[in-house]
C-alpha positions as CSV (number, residue, x, y, z in Angstrom):
1,M,106.3,29.6,53.3
2,E,108.8,32.1,52.0
3,T,112.3,31.3,53.0
4,I,115.7,33.3,52.5
5,V,118.9,31.5,53.1
6,Y,121.7,34.0,52.9
7,R,124.8,31.8,52.3
8,K,126.6,32.8,49.2
9,T,127.3,29.4,47.7
10,D,126.9,30.7,44.1
11,E,129.8,33.3,44.6
12,H,131.9,30.6,46.3
13,P,131.4,27.2,44.8
14,W,134.0,25.7,47.2
15,L,131.5,26.2,50.0
16,Q,129.1,23.9,48.4
17,E,131.9,21.3,48.1
18,L,132.6,21.8,51.7
19,H,129.0,21.2,52.5
20,T,128.7,18.0,50.5
21,S,132.1,16.6,51.8
22,E,131.6,17.4,55.5
23,H,130.5,13.9,56.4
24,T,133.5,12.4,55.0
25,S,136.1,14.6,56.9
26,S,136.9,15.3,60.5
27,T,134.3,17.7,61.9
28,A,136.5,18.8,64.8
29,G,139.4,19.4,62.5
30,T,137.3,21.4,60.1
31,S,135.9,23.4,63.0
32,D,139.4,24.3,64.3
33,A,140.5,25.3,60.8
34,V,137.5,27.6,60.3
35,R,137.9,29.2,63.7
36,D,141.7,29.9,62.9
37,T,140.6,32.0,59.9
38,G,139.2,34.6,62.2
39,P,135.8,36.5,62.0
40,L,136.7,38.3,58.9
41,S,136.5,35.2,56.7
42,L,132.9,34.7,57.4
43,D,131.8,37.9,55.4
44,L,132.9,36.1,52.3
45,F,129.8,33.8,52.5
46,F,127.4,35.4,55.0
47,P,126.1,39.0,54.9
48,V,127.4,41.1,57.6
49,V,124.7,42.9,59.8
50,T,125.8,46.5,60.0
51,A,125.0,48.8,63.0
52,E,122.3,50.6,60.9
53,E,120.7,47.3,59.7
54,M,120.8,46.0,63.3
55,V,118.7,49.1,64.4
56,T,116.1,47.9,61.8
57,W,116.0,44.4,63.0
58,T,115.9,45.4,66.8
59,H,112.6,47.4,66.1
60,W,111.1,45.1,63.4
61,L,111.8,41.9,65.4
62,P,112.3,43.1,68.9
63,T,112.1,39.8,70.9
64,C,115.7,38.3,71.0
65,M,116.6,34.7,72.0
66,V,120.3,34.1,72.3
67,F,122.0,30.6,72.4
68,D,125.6,30.3,73.6
69,C,127.5,27.6,71.7
70,A,129.5,26.9,74.8
71,S,126.4,25.3,76.3
72,V,126.1,21.6,75.9
73,H,122.3,22.0,75.4
74,A,122.8,24.8,72.7
75,P,122.1,22.6,69.6
76,A,119.0,21.0,71.1
77,D,117.7,24.4,72.3
78,V,118.2,26.1,69.0
79,I,116.6,23.1,67.1
80,S,113.7,23.1,69.5
81,T,113.1,26.9,69.1
82,L,113.4,26.7,65.3
83,T,110.8,23.9,65.2
84,Q,108.4,25.9,67.4
85,L,108.9,28.8,65.0
86,K,108.0,26.5,62.0
87,A,111.4,26.8,60.4
88,P,111.5,25.0,57.0
89,P,114.1,22.2,56.4
90,E,116.6,24.4,54.7
91,V,116.8,26.7,57.7
92,L,117.4,23.7,60.0
93,E,120.0,22.5,57.4
94,E,121.8,25.8,57.5
95,F,122.0,25.8,61.2
96,H,123.3,22.3,61.2
97,W,126.0,23.2,58.6
98,S,127.3,26.2,60.5
99,W,127.2,24.4,63.9
100,K,129.2,21.4,62.7
101,L,131.8,23.8,61.3
102,G,132.0,25.8,64.5
103,L,131.5,29.1,62.7
104,F,129.9,31.1,65.4
105,E,130.2,31.7,69.2
106,S,126.4,32.1,69.6
107,Y,123.2,32.1,67.6
108,E,120.4,34.7,67.9
109,I,116.8,34.3,66.8
110,R,114.6,37.4,66.6
111,T,110.8,37.5,66.3
112,P,108.1,40.2,66.7
113,V,107.2,41.4,70.2
114,R,103.7,40.0,69.9
115,T,102.6,36.5,70.7
116,D,102.7,35.4,67.1
117,A,106.0,34.3,65.4
118,R,105.8,36.0,62.0
119,D,108.9,36.2,59.8
120,P,111.6,35.1,62.4
121,L,115.3,35.8,61.6
122,L,118.3,33.6,62.4
123,L,121.6,35.3,63.1
124,G,125.1,34.0,63.8
125,R,127.3,35.9,66.2
126,L,131.1,36.0,66.5
127,G,132.2,38.5,69.0
128,E,130.2,41.6,68.5
129,Q,129.6,41.0,64.8
130,R,126.4,39.5,63.6
131,Y,125.8,37.6,60.3
132,R,122.4,36.9,58.5
133,L,121.8,33.2,58.1
134,A,118.1,32.8,57.3
135,L,114.8,34.5,57.2
136,W,111.4,32.8,56.9
137,G,107.7,33.5,57.2
138,E,104.5,34.0,55.4
139,S,104.9,37.6,54.3
140,L,108.6,38.5,53.9
141,L,109.3,42.2,52.9
142,P,112.4,43.5,51.3
143,L,115.0,44.8,53.8
144,E,114.7,48.4,52.2
145,Q,110.9,48.4,52.8
146,I,111.4,47.2,56.4
147,T,114.0,49.9,57.0
148,T,111.6,52.6,55.7
149,L,108.8,51.3,57.9
150,V,111.0,51.2,61.1
151,Q,112.1,54.8,60.4
152,Q,108.5,55.9,60.1
153,S,107.6,54.1,63.3
154,L,110.5,55.8,65.2
155,A,109.3,59.1,63.9
156,L,105.7,58.3,65.1
157,R,107.1,57.3,68.5
158,T,109.0,60.5,68.8
159,R,105.8,62.6,68.0
160,V,103.8,60.5,70.5
161,E,106.4,61.1,73.3
162,K,106.4,64.8,72.6
163,R,102.6,65.0,72.5
164,K,102.6,62.9,75.9
165,G,104.5,65.7,77.6
166,W,102.5,68.6,76.2
167,T,99.2,66.7,77.0
168,A,100.2,66.2,80.6
169,L,101.2,69.9,80.9
170,G,98.1,71.0,79.3
171,G,96.0,68.8,81.8
172,A,97.9,70.3,84.7
173,L,97.3,73.9,83.5
174,F,93.7,73.2,83.0
175,G,93.4,71.7,86.4
176,L,95.1,74.7,87.9
177,A,92.8,77.1,86.1
178,I,89.7,75.2,87.4
179,G,91.2,75.2,90.9
180,L,91.8,79.0,90.8
181,L,88.3,79.5,89.6
182,W,86.9,77.1,92.3
183,A,88.9,78.9,94.9
184,W,87.8,82.4,93.7
185,L,84.1,81.5,93.6
186,S,84.1,79.5,96.9
187,P,84.9,80.8,100.4
188,V,87.8,78.4,101.0
189,T,90.5,79.0,103.6
190,Q,93.4,77.5,101.5
191,P,92.8,78.5,97.8
192,L,96.4,77.9,96.8
193,G,96.2,74.3,98.2
194,I,92.9,73.7,96.4
195,S,94.3,75.0,93.1
196,F,97.4,72.7,93.3
197,L,95.0,69.8,94.1
198,F,93.0,70.4,90.9
199,A,96.3,70.8,88.9
200,F,97.5,67.4,90.1
201,V,94.2,65.8,89.2
202,G,94.3,67.5,85.8
203,F,97.9,66.2,85.2
204,F,97.0,62.7,86.4
205,L,93.9,62.4,84.2
206,A,95.8,63.7,81.1
207,W,98.8,61.5,81.7
208,L,97.0,58.3,82.5
209,P,95.9,57.4,79.0
210,T,99.6,57.8,77.8
211,F,100.7,55.5,80.6
212,L,98.2,52.7,79.6
213,Y,99.0,53.2,75.9
214,T,102.6,54.1,75.7
215,P,104.7,55.5,72.6
216,E,106.2,52.0,72.3
217,N,102.8,50.4,72.0
218,R,101.9,53.0,69.3
219,Q,105.1,52.1,67.4
220,H,104.5,48.3,67.6
221,D,100.8,48.7,66.5
222,F,102.0,50.7,63.5
223,L,104.6,48.0,62.5
224,D,102.1,45.3,63.1
225,R,99.9,46.7,60.4
226,Y,102.6,45.6,57.8
227,R,103.1,42.1,59.3
228,C,100.3,40.4,57.7
């Protein structure tokens, strides 16, 4: 299983020293000291998730689970979820390390919307800012490639949404034409009512497939082709 841990220990060797010495120091005191440094210090050793990148992750991994650190059950809940998602030991170790230091206010785990759990992502949150902690799975793709695929899926979704409206309008006009023809050929007393009835039936029949298979489903199916 491929695993990416994003902590920049090579750029900041003192982080590794902190990691190895955490058991010999006061965890509470270290946690308070880290919190006093404020959220800006975290980007020294965790990649910041920008707004543009978050759009990519929101569509690539739309299922979101958030665990508030204020909850007494948070550590066990996060560990249980990571275990269910088959997180490797280094991901669990990364969570333990950041949890003991009290780096984040909450943790966020993102997975695909389907029932499978391919390529989950672990994020740390401090206020409104997110930081990448770890990504793991069977077929990890570069972030640039994922971004390109998400942009293509959004373009596909937009086209399907536009096509949905035109299809419904076409069905309504076709039904209206059939109704007018029916009223003209048949001796009906309310030709206008018959025409509108056919227009409604045509609109419904044209709109029903798009209701059952939405633009969002088309987008997810497109992205699922690359999650293999």
